[in-house]
C-alpha positions as CSV (number, residue, x, y, z in Angstrom):
1,M,100.0,81.3,47.1
2,P,99.8,84.5,44.9
3,A,98.8,83.6,41.5
4,S,102.3,85.8,40.1
5,P,104.7,86.2,42.7
6,R,106.7,88.5,40.9
7,A,103.9,90.8,40.5
8,H,103.1,90.6,44.2
9,L,106.5,91.3,44.9
10,E,107.2,94.3,42.8
11,T,103.5,95.6,43.9
12,F,103.5,95.6,47.6
13,G,107.3,94.9,48.2
14,F,106.6,91.1,49.9
15,V,105.1,87.5,49.0
16,V,104.7,84.6,51.0
17,L,105.5,81.4,49.5
18,R,103.9,78.6,51.7
19,D,105.3,75.4,52.7
20,I,108.1,75.3,50.5
21,T,110.1,73.4,52.6
22,D,110.8,70.7,54.8
23,S,111.3,72.9,57.7
24,S,112.7,69.8,60.2
25,A,115.9,69.0,58.6
26,L,116.8,72.4,58.8
27,S,115.6,73.1,62.3
28,A,117.8,69.9,63.5
29,E,120.6,71.6,61.7
30,F,119.6,75.4,62.9
31,D,120.0,73.9,67.1
32,A,123.0,72.0,66.1
33,T,124.9,75.0,64.5
34,M,123.5,77.1,67.7
35,Q,124.6,74.5,69.8
36,E,128.4,74.1,68.7
37,A,128.7,78.1,67.3
38,F,128.1,79.6,71.1
39,S,128.8,78.4,74.7
40,D,126.1,78.4,77.7
41,A,127.7,81.8,78.6
42,S,127.3,83.8,75.2
43,P,125.1,86.9,76.0
44,M,123.1,88.0,73.3
45,I,123.9,91.2,71.0
46,S,121.7,94.0,71.3
47,G,120.5,94.8,67.9
48,S,120.0,98.4,66.0
49,A,116.3,97.6,65.5
50,G,115.7,97.1,69.2
51,N,115.6,93.2,69.5
52,E,118.4,90.8,71.0
53,F,119.7,88.1,68.7
54,H,122.4,85.3,68.0
55,Y,123.2,84.6,64.3
56,V,125.6,82.4,63.1
57,P,126.5,81.7,59.3
58,M,125.6,78.4,58.4
59,M,127.6,78.3,55.5
60,S,130.2,75.6,55.6
61,D,130.6,72.0,55.4
62,R,128.7,71.5,58.7
63,T,125.7,72.9,57.3
64,P,124.6,71.0,54.2
65,V,120.9,71.7,54.6
66,S,121.6,75.2,54.8
67,L,123.5,75.4,51.9
68,G,121.4,73.3,49.4
69,L,118.5,75.3,50.4
70,V,120.7,78.4,49.3
71,V,121.4,76.9,45.9
72,R,117.7,75.7,45.4
73,L,116.2,79.4,46.5
74,S,119.0,81.3,43.7
75,V,117.3,80.3,41.1
76,L,113.7,81.4,43.0
77,A,115.4,84.6,43.7
78,A,116.5,84.7,39.8
79,E,113.0,84.6,38.7
80,L,111.7,87.1,41.4
81,L,114.5,89.6,40.2
82,G,114.4,88.5,36.5
83,G,118.3,88.0,36.4
84,P,121.4,86.8,37.9
85,V,121.9,87.2,41.2
86,L,124.6,86.7,43.8
87,P,124.2,85.4,47.6
88,G,125.0,87.7,50.8
89,R,125.2,85.9,54.2
90,A,123.5,82.6,55.2
91,K,122.7,82.9,58.6
92,G,120.7,81.4,61.7
93,T,119.4,83.8,64.2
94,R,117.8,83.6,67.9
95,Y,115.4,86.4,68.2
96,R,114.1,88.1,71.6
97,G,111.5,90.9,72.1
98,S,110.1,93.1,69.6
99,T,111.8,95.2,66.6
100,V,111.2,98.6,65.7
101,W,110.6,99.9,62.1
102,H,113.3,99.9,59.7
103,R,114.5,98.6,56.2
104,D,117.4,96.5,55.8
105,S,119.0,98.6,52.7
106,E,118.9,102.1,51.2
107,M,120.6,101.0,48.2
108,P,119.4,101.4,45.1
109,V,120.4,97.8,43.8
110,R,117.5,95.4,44.3
111,S,117.9,92.6,46.9
112,L,115.6,90.5,48.5
113,G,115.4,88.8,51.6
114,F,114.1,84.9,52.2
115,A,113.2,84.5,55.7
116,F,112.0,81.0,57.4
117,Y,110.8,80.5,60.9
118,F,111.1,77.6,62.7
119,E,107.9,78.2,65.2
120,P,104.2,79.3,63.9
121,L,103.8,83.5,64.5
122,G,100.8,85.5,64.6
123,A,100.3,89.2,64.8
124,T,101.4,89.4,68.7
125,D,103.9,86.7,69.2
126,G,106.6,88.1,67.0
127,A,105.3,87.8,63.1
128,L,107.3,90.3,60.8
129,Q,105.2,92.6,60.3
130,V,105.3,94.7,56.9
131,L,104.5,98.5,55.9
132,P,103.3,97.3,52.1
133,G,104.8,99.3,49.1
134,S,107.2,100.8,51.1
135,H,110.1,99.3,49.2
136,A,109.0,101.8,46.4
137,P,111.2,105.5,46.6
138,E,108.3,108.3,46.5
139,F,106.3,106.0,49.3
140,A,109.5,105.4,51.4
141,A,110.5,109.2,51.9
142,A,107.1,110.0,52.6
143,V,107.0,106.9,55.2
144,R,110.1,108.6,56.4
145,A,109.0,111.9,57.1
146,Y,106.0,111.0,58.9
147,A,108.2,107.9,61.4
148,A,110.4,111.3,62.3
149,H,107.4,112.3,64.3
150,A,105.1,109.4,64.7
151,T,105.3,105.4,65.5
152,D,101.9,104.5,64.8
153,L,103.0,102.7,61.5
154,P,99.9,100.9,59.8
155,G,101.8,97.6,59.3
156,V,100.4,94.3,58.5
157,A,101.5,91.2,60.1
158,V,102.6,88.3,58.1
159,P,101.6,85.0,59.9
160,T,103.4,82.0,58.8
161,A,104.0,78.4,59.5
162,P,107.1,76.1,59.7
163,G,108.0,75.9,55.9
164,D,106.7,79.1,54.8
165,A,108.8,81.5,53.0
166,I,108.4,85.3,53.6
167,V,110.3,86.9,50.9
168,F,110.8,90.9,50.7
169,D,112.8,93.7,48.9
170,E,115.4,95.0,51.9
171,R,114.1,98.2,51.3
172,L,110.9,97.2,52.2
173,Y,109.8,98.6,56.3
174,H,109.5,95.9,58.4
175,A,109.2,95.1,62.0
176,S,107.7,93.0,64.8
177,A,105.6,93.3,68.3
178,G,105.7,90.9,70.9
179,G,107.3,87.6,70.9
180,G,109.8,85.8,72.9
181,L,112.6,83.7,72.0
182,R,112.1,82.8,68.5
183,R,114.4,81.0,65.3
184,Q,114.7,82.1,62.0
185,W,117.1,81.1,58.7
186,R,117.4,83.8,56.7
187,V,119.4,84.2,53.1
188,D,119.3,87.4,50.8
189,F,120.2,87.5,47.4
190,V,121.2,91.0,45.0
191,T,120.8,91.5,41.5
192,D,124.3,90.9,39.5
193,M,124.3,93.8,37.1
194,P,127.8,94.4,35.8
195,A,126.9,98.0,35.2
196,Q,126.1,98.3,39.0
197,D,129.2,97.4,40.4
198,D,130.3,100.4,42.7
199,A,126.7,100.2,44.2
200,L,127.3,96.0,44.7
201,R,130.8,96.7,46.4
202,E,129.2,99.1,48.7
203,Y,126.0,96.5,49.3
204,F,128.6,93.9,50.2
205,A,130.8,96.2,52.1
206,R,127.8,97.2,54.5
207,Q,127.1,93.5,55.2
208,Y,130.3,93.6,57.0
209,S,131.7,95.2,59.8
210,P,135.6,95.2,61.0
211,D,135.0,96.1,64.4
212,W,132.1,93.9,65.0
213,D,132.1,90.8,67.2
214,G,129.3,88.4,67.1
215,G,130.5,85.7,69.6
216,Y,130.0,82.8,67.6
217,D,132.8,80.0,66.7
218,V,134.2,81.9,63.2
219,E,136.5,78.7,63.1
220,R,133.9,76.2,62.6
221,F,131.6,78.1,60.9
222,P,132.9,81.2,58.6
223,S,131.3,83.4,55.9
224,Y,132.4,82.2,52.1
225,G,134.8,79.7,53.7
226,A,136.7,77.0,51.7
227,H,133.6,74.7,51.2
228,W,131.5,77.6,50.2
229,R,133.7,78.4,47.3
230,T,133.1,75.1,45.7
231,L,129.6,75.9,45.4
232,N,129.4,77.9,42.3
233,A,132.1,78.7,39.9
234,R,130.3,82.5,39.0
235,W,129.3,83.5,42.8
236,N,133.2,82.6,43.5
237,E,134.4,85.0,41.2
238,R,131.9,87.7,41.1
239,L,131.9,87.6,45.1
240,D,135.9,87.9,45.3
241,E,136.0,90.6,42.9
242,L,133.1,92.9,44.8
243,G,135.1,92.5,48.0
244,A,132.5,90.5,49.4
245,Y,135.3,87.4,50.7
246,G,137.5,90.4,51.8
247,A,135.1,92.3,54.4
248,A,133.7,89.2,55.6
249,A,137.4,88.5,56.2
250,A,138.2,91.3,57.6
251,E,135.6,91.0,60.2
252,E,136.2,87.5,60.9
253,A,140.1,88.8,61.7
254,F,139.2,91.2,64.2
255,M,136.4,88.7,65.9
256,R,139.7,85.8,66.0
257,A,141.5,88.5,67.9
258,R,139.0,89.1,70.1
259,Q,138.4,85.5,71.3
260,R,141.9,85.1,71.6
261,E,142.3,88.3,73.9
262,A,138.8,86.8,75.9
263,V,141.2,83.2,76.4
264,E,144.5,85.1,77.0
265,R,143.0,87.6,79.7
266,P,142.6,85.8,82.6
267,Q,146.0,84.0,82.4
268,A,147.3,87.1,82.4
269,G,146.1,88.2,85.7
């Protein structure tokens, strides 16, 4: 672990925190969640970054290990960002295939992703690759201009073992190469600055889409469900005020409608 994780993060846009949790309980909860959330026939979704995936929120009373880790990591996120934070969606994801270079956020507000992988990963089997320093606006602009004409970005692979966390600025360019099926748990945190409320509303609005169906069991695994709202009174008030709850509810309403249609369609025929 770097002597100063915060300085490493601010300089390079990422930091690796080695062996900060026992991944066995979270891994078991992840597998049980995937088994409950998807049917055997559920197809993987093609992502905009070139990979395929299944993901499901792990934010309910069915996922206590995940929720406990969110609460624990919120303290670390506040230390790394230098102030109060709000959590985004905590989720488990099964990935397959490579991921092209991209950023998770173009927003001016600072936000961090905490990613844990349940398999040991190296450079050629799906480990996260990063472009150190590309979270900085001027460097990011130069990378964007270069990437418009070339794909040979000099990325650095970040090998990890179960229990390691990769913490990265969501504006950092990252990708992955090779690899079969791999399992990831992730939660994001954003700085909670009232002076930036308009930007925070946009940040949370971008997390959810009112016309997207993730294919998982939304009744069992809601985002920001009733159990979630008992975790932290400040989070509950601010996330509601900033529209996160409303945006998540709109996405889930669409999913429910789509899933009802899929059940009723064969009967109509």
